[in-house]
Phi, psi and omega in degrees: 000142180251133179228158181247124174255115168271108181269111191257033177197171174236129178289151178297141177310327181296333179246348189299325182293331183275313195252348184067290183194170175297320183296319176296328172300319177293324175302316180293312182302312180292321174301317178298333183269009173102005188282126174252071188244155167272125187238126170248135186244133174236128185266111186295322182295343175259008184068027176273133175207154175288157179307319183207142178266010186290327187280356186258140176285339183198159175231139181241127172259121186278176167295176182196157168277347178283163174276138178296335179263015180296147174268007179297149183301323176293325181284321185292327179289319175301313183306318182298317183293317174297323174305310182293324176290323182291318176305319179279001181053043170290138177291131178237137168238128180234139181231128178060257174301321179297313182301313184293316186296309181299315178297326171297320176289334175281350177111010182271159178278137182220139177186186177292128186285126178296340174278358169093198184289135160263119191216159178074195173295114178241151181252133181231155171280140180253116188261012180225069182296339186268355184296151181304133186065009172290332180056037174071016184294152171238008178207152173213142178249125186222158178274132179244154169198086181207146168249001180248154174213161176278130189267335182211153180292129174297147178307130183088351185276159178242130179290126177255320181213153180206161167210169178303318180288318186231086177310326180238085186268336174201149179210167177217148167240113181057224178247020185237353184222121173232121189227138181223128174297306178286181194245097178296339181281343184288148175245158181305321179298321184285323177294320180289327174301313181291331179287317177298323176291334183253010188312308184297316179299320185281327189090152192292326180290314180295320178297317181296315177304313181293313178302317177293331182294335185298335190284354183264000174084176180204172187254032184296331178293318186291319181293322180294325173300322180290323185294316177303313180300321179293312178300324179272000177080021184277000000 
């Protein structure tokens, strides 16, 4: 299978040498989860897109420091592409910014969360225990970094994960949309870098609790296995 990754950010120089890009983080994770795919990467912030999406079995949208509801030219261009992909029922996987952008294109409200930043290891109720590779789970823990949220389930969507802090943490639409707010591709060291970067903004209590939470591990690989099963139609 061949998939397309739309990379929606550029990493800070301090960490780019280690992690390369959000897209490359996903390539590594999905391979660890058993995906034997050919992957093409395009950076949307630089106006990069494939000549056609027809050759791809799925399209994955990464996170971004930008707002999904931004009026920046590159975000508006990306929204046009996503709307077309939704109309064509192309398989879409969205994470964080990608999750929010797809929800917005589906007609849901997205905006700055009044409860503030969601950071560090966060726990969610998992509402789809029978989903392929879910292994009957009722809870999932993932690394998060977001100040925006999807405020309502998009029309026709099924809620996959939620928490008191983030009521729409993951959703699916039929067999062609799978979206997750937190970051299965993150590793603890990268989360720690983001927390250190925003320490003053978060406040010491929030920072310390989030930093300490990283010691408890997360289920990013398990989430990636569900994404692979979704893309492959299992």
